[in-house]
PLY file of the C-alpha trace (Angstrom):
ply
format ascii 1.0
element vertex 216
property float x
property float y
property float z
element edge 215
property int vertex1
property int vertex2
end_header
0.00 0.00 0.00
1.31 3.46 -0.89
2.17 6.06 1.70
-0.06 9.10 2.10
0.75 11.95 -0.29
-1.13 15.02 -1.49
-4.33 13.86 -3.18
-4.42 10.60 -1.23
-7.76 9.16 -0.11
-7.37 8.04 3.50
-9.21 6.84 6.55
-8.83 9.34 9.37
-7.03 7.23 11.99
-8.46 7.42 15.49
-5.90 5.99 17.88
-8.54 5.10 20.48
-10.61 3.20 17.92
-8.16 0.85 16.24
-10.52 -2.11 16.52
-13.32 -0.14 14.87
-11.06 0.91 12.01
-9.96 -2.69 11.52
-13.57 -3.88 11.45
-14.52 -1.18 8.97
-11.81 -2.44 6.64
-12.88 -6.08 7.07
-16.50 -5.08 6.43
-15.60 -3.29 3.19
-13.39 -6.19 2.11
-16.16 -8.71 2.74
-18.59 -6.68 0.61
-16.02 -6.47 -2.17
-15.46 -10.25 -2.11
-19.20 -10.96 -2.14
-19.71 -8.84 -5.26
-18.42 -11.72 -7.38
-20.73 -14.31 -5.77
-23.66 -15.30 -7.96
-27.22 -14.53 -6.74
-27.90 -18.25 -6.41
-24.78 -18.91 -4.33
-25.52 -15.84 -2.23
-28.92 -17.28 -1.25
-27.20 -20.54 -0.27
-24.68 -18.64 1.85
-27.49 -16.75 3.57
-29.37 -19.95 4.46
-26.18 -21.56 5.79
-25.29 -18.50 7.86
-28.85 -18.14 9.20
-28.57 -21.72 10.44
-25.22 -20.94 12.02
-26.67 -17.90 13.79
-29.46 -20.04 15.21
-26.85 -22.50 16.48
-24.47 -19.80 17.77
-26.66 -16.77 18.61
-23.88 -15.21 20.71
-21.27 -15.26 17.94
-20.85 -11.61 16.87
-18.68 -12.44 13.86
-21.35 -14.73 12.39
-24.05 -12.14 13.05
-22.05 -9.43 11.31
-21.40 -11.71 8.35
-25.11 -12.55 8.02
-25.95 -8.84 7.98
-23.34 -8.29 5.27
-24.83 -11.14 3.22
-28.29 -9.60 3.53
-26.88 -6.25 2.44
-25.23 -7.74 -0.63
-28.54 -9.45 -1.47
-30.22 -6.01 -1.27
-32.15 -7.02 1.84
-31.12 -3.96 3.81
-33.99 -4.12 6.29
-33.14 -7.72 7.19
-29.52 -6.67 7.71
-30.64 -3.85 9.99
-33.05 -6.07 11.94
-30.26 -8.61 12.48
-27.89 -5.99 13.85
-30.51 -4.10 15.86
-31.50 -7.36 17.54
-27.83 -7.95 18.38
-27.18 -4.51 19.89
-30.34 -4.73 22.00
-28.82 -7.79 23.66
-25.24 -6.53 23.47
-25.24 -2.71 23.66
-21.42 -2.43 23.83
-20.81 -3.64 20.27
-19.11 -0.88 18.26
-18.45 -3.26 15.37
-22.20 -3.67 14.89
-22.62 0.11 15.10
-20.24 0.58 12.18
-22.42 -1.56 9.91
-25.64 0.00 11.18
-24.30 3.47 10.35
-23.49 2.36 6.81
-26.87 0.67 6.33
-28.91 3.59 7.62
-26.93 5.98 5.43
-27.72 3.83 2.39
-31.41 4.12 3.24
-31.08 7.86 3.77
-32.10 7.56 7.43
-29.55 10.02 8.82
-31.41 10.42 12.11
-30.68 6.78 12.92
-27.13 6.84 11.53
-26.32 9.96 13.55
-27.56 8.22 16.67
-24.90 5.54 16.21
-22.29 8.12 15.23
-22.79 9.53 18.72
-22.03 6.14 20.26
-18.97 5.40 18.18
-17.32 7.51 15.51
-17.15 5.58 12.28
-13.77 6.06 10.61
-14.15 8.98 8.22
-12.87 8.94 4.66
-10.85 12.06 3.88
-8.69 13.54 1.11
-5.19 14.91 1.69
-5.17 18.40 0.16
-1.78 19.87 1.03
1.27 18.87 3.03
2.68 21.33 5.56
5.91 20.21 7.21
4.92 16.85 8.73
1.16 17.31 8.55
-1.62 17.09 5.97
-4.54 19.44 5.58
-7.44 17.08 4.84
-11.09 17.51 3.89
-14.01 15.18 4.45
-15.91 12.91 2.05
-19.50 12.41 3.21
-22.61 10.59 1.99
-24.74 13.25 3.65
-25.30 15.56 0.69
-27.68 17.70 2.72
-24.56 19.52 3.92
-23.53 20.44 0.36
-22.36 24.03 -0.15
-22.33 24.76 -3.92
-19.82 27.59 -3.48
-17.32 25.35 -1.74
-18.02 21.62 -1.99
-18.09 19.11 -4.86
-20.72 16.46 -5.55
-19.43 13.05 -6.71
-21.33 9.99 -7.92
-20.12 6.37 -8.30
-22.11 6.09 -11.53
-20.41 9.10 -13.13
-17.40 8.15 -15.32
-15.79 11.47 -14.34
-15.71 10.28 -10.74
-14.00 6.94 -11.38
-11.16 7.89 -9.00
-13.65 7.79 -6.12
-15.91 4.97 -7.31
-14.48 2.36 -4.93
-14.86 4.64 -1.90
-18.51 5.74 -2.21
-21.68 3.70 -2.60
-23.95 6.55 -3.67
-23.89 10.25 -4.51
-21.64 11.96 -1.97
-20.01 15.30 -1.31
-16.38 16.33 -0.94
-16.69 18.76 1.95
-14.01 21.41 1.66
-15.59 23.11 4.65
-14.81 20.05 6.78
-11.08 20.57 7.27
-8.66 18.98 9.68
-4.91 18.53 10.19
-3.35 15.10 10.55
0.27 14.22 11.22
1.84 12.06 8.51
3.15 9.60 11.07
-0.40 9.04 12.33
-1.56 7.69 8.95
-0.62 3.98 8.72
-0.06 2.74 5.17
-3.07 0.41 5.48
-5.32 3.48 5.87
-4.31 4.85 2.46
-7.19 3.80 0.19
-6.23 5.39 -3.12
-5.74 8.76 -4.76
-7.89 11.35 -6.53
-6.86 12.42 -10.03
-4.64 15.46 -10.56
-7.37 17.58 -12.18
-9.68 17.06 -9.20
-6.88 17.82 -6.74
-6.06 21.10 -8.50
-9.75 22.02 -8.78
-10.32 21.46 -5.05
-7.31 23.58 -4.10
-8.40 26.36 -6.48
-11.96 26.29 -5.13
-10.77 26.42 -1.53
-8.34 29.26 -2.23
-11.02 31.24 -4.04
-13.53 30.72 -1.25
-11.24 31.90 1.57
-9.62 34.75 -0.33
-10.75 38.25 0.85
0 1
1 2
2 3
3 4
4 5
5 6
6 7
7 8
8 9
9 10
10 11
11 12
12 13
13 14
14 15
15 16
16 17
17 18
18 19
19 20
20 21
21 22
22 23
23 24
24 25
25 26
26 27
27 28
28 29
29 30
30 31
31 32
32 33
33 34
34 35
35 36
36 37
37 38
38 39
39 40
40 41
41 42
42 43
43 44
44 45
45 46
46 47
47 48
48 49
49 50
50 51
51 52
52 53
53 54
54 55
55 56
56 57
57 58
58 59
59 60
60 61
61 62
62 63
63 64
64 65
65 66
66 67
67 68
68 69
69 70
70 71
71 72
72 73
73 74
74 75
75 76
76 77
77 78
78 79
79 80
80 81
81 82
82 83
83 84
84 85
85 86
86 87
87 88
88 89
89 90
90 91
91 92
92 93
93 94
94 95
95 96
96 97
97 98
98 99
99 100
100 101
101 102
102 103
103 104
104 105
105 106
106 107
107 108
108 109
109 110
110 111
111 112
112 113
113 114
114 115
115 116
116 117
117 118
118 119
119 120
120 121
121 122
122 123
123 124
124 125
125 126
126 127
127 128
128 129
129 130
130 131
131 132
132 133
133 134
134 135
135 136
136 137
137 138
138 139
139 140
140 141
141 142
142 143
143 144
144 145
145 146
146 147
147 148
148 149
149 150
150 151
151 152
152 153
153 154
154 155
155 156
156 157
157 158
158 159
159 160
160 161
161 162
162 163
163 164
164 165
165 166
166 167
167 168
168 169
169 170
170 171
171 172
172 173
173 174
174 175
175 176
176 177
177 178
178 179
179 180
180 181
181 182
182 183
183 184
184 185
185 186
186 187
187 188
188 189
189 190
190 191
191 192
192 193
193 194
194 195
195 196
196 197
197 198
198 199
199 200
200 201
201 202
202 203
203 204
204 205
205 206
206 207
207 208
208 209
209 210
210 211
211 212
212 213
213 214
214 215
């Protein structure tokens, strides 16, 4: 994996939430692997995993995997019900919160997703804009387009060929939030949290837009 540079797409590392960050990566990897599974085989996997959950109802890993299978089979409400049932019995389960946040965001239910954000901060995807000494100035990438500022931000869509550099990191129309800025030390960005890189034209456009917006 490449080191973080200007234009890099990263996960904002939260030192106190290493386990959550690791689960987020495993969750995304599992979804990527299941994309190549045929619909027929996916149904078989679901039935097998449902049986395993009935046999081992206290196995969090199996429960999370079943929810992921439901999600990949476009049964989002079943995935949510599975996880909500788990957290009712096991309220201190941040791994389950991570998936619930993602599922509620896909459904556009930001009231519910924000509720879980309050319990555990899901690792945020960000873009490295500029390097200053040993730090990066980064901006956020959010699925909550209701915060879009047309004078500052940029809308991106996984279905738009012009946004192919971000396609693997968003599941629906999202917004690059130049108003959501933060500074992160280079040494605090492990190589495994570097997800990719935006194209040069986008990087230049974002810097130009930010400079124009803050200029007097």
